[in-house]
C-alpha positions in Angstrom: 51.9 13.5 41.9 54.4 10.7 41.4 57.5 11.4 39.2 59.5 8.6 37.7 57.2 6.1 39.3 59.1 6.1 42.6 58.7 9.4 44.5 56.7 12.6 44.5 57.4 15.5 42.3 58.2 17.6 45.4 61.1 15.3 46.2 62.6 15.8 42.7 61.9 19.5 42.4 62.3 20.8 46.0 64.0 18.1 48.1 63.3 16.0 51.1 61.8 18.7 53.4 59.2 19.7 50.8 58.3 16.0 50.1 57.9 15.2 53.8 55.7 18.2 54.3 53.5 17.0 51.5 53.5 13.5 52.9 52.4 14.7 56.3 49.6 16.8 54.8 48.2 13.6 53.1 48.9 11.1 55.8 46.0 9.0 57.3 47.6 9.4 60.7 48.7 12.6 62.5 52.4 13.4 61.6 54.4 16.3 63.0 57.6 17.4 61.5 60.2 18.2 64.1 63.3 19.1 62.1 64.2 18.9 58.4 67.4 19.6 56.5 67.4 23.0 54.9 69.9 22.0 52.1 69.5 19.4 49.4 71.1 16.0 49.7 72.1 13.6 47.0 69.0 12.2 45.2 69.5 8.6 46.4 69.8 9.8 50.0 66.7 11.9 49.8 64.8 9.1 48.1 65.7 6.6 50.8 64.8 9.0 53.5 61.4 9.7 52.0 60.7 6.1 51.3 61.5 5.2 55.0 59.1 7.8 56.4 56.4 6.9 53.8 56.6 3.3 54.8 56.4 4.0 58.6 53.4 6.3 58.0 51.7 3.7 55.9 52.3 1.0 58.6 51.0 3.3 61.4 47.8 3.9 59.4 47.4 0.1 58.8 47.7 -0.5 62.6 44.9 1.9 63.3 45.8 2.2 66.9 45.6 6.0 67.2 49.4 6.5 66.9 50.7 9.9 66.3 54.1 10.2 64.6 56.9 12.8 64.9 59.5 12.9 62.2 62.9 14.5 62.3 65.5 14.4 59.6 69.0 15.8 60.2 72.1 16.1 58.1 75.3 15.5 60.0 78.4 15.8 57.9 77.9 13.2 55.2 75.1 11.4 56.9 71.3 11.7 57.0 69.6 10.6 60.2 65.9 10.1 60.1 64.1 9.6 63.4 60.4 8.7 63.6 58.9 8.7 67.1 55.5 7.2 67.9 53.1 8.4 70.5 50.2 6.0 71.0 48.3 7.3 74.0 45.4 4.8 73.6 47.9 2.0 73.5 49.6 2.8 76.9 48.7 0.5 79.7 47.0 2.1 82.7 
């Protein structure tokens, strides 16, 4: 599953959107994908975007507080913006 020891094969072969879809399928916490870039980005940009989401998902799973994540990644001119929102209904105070 891992290519070059750093990121999944989907990231190398198909890009950020495909890699994030695979990540959410395997995540230990619920993750919804809101928006993903349709076009490929430079490899370093896609890699950093993937690693960011992977780390947030991993940390949410470690917390074990019932959090649900929503991920959106958008390309704006020469910039990639990755937004991860957390919904933690059991964590909310009454």
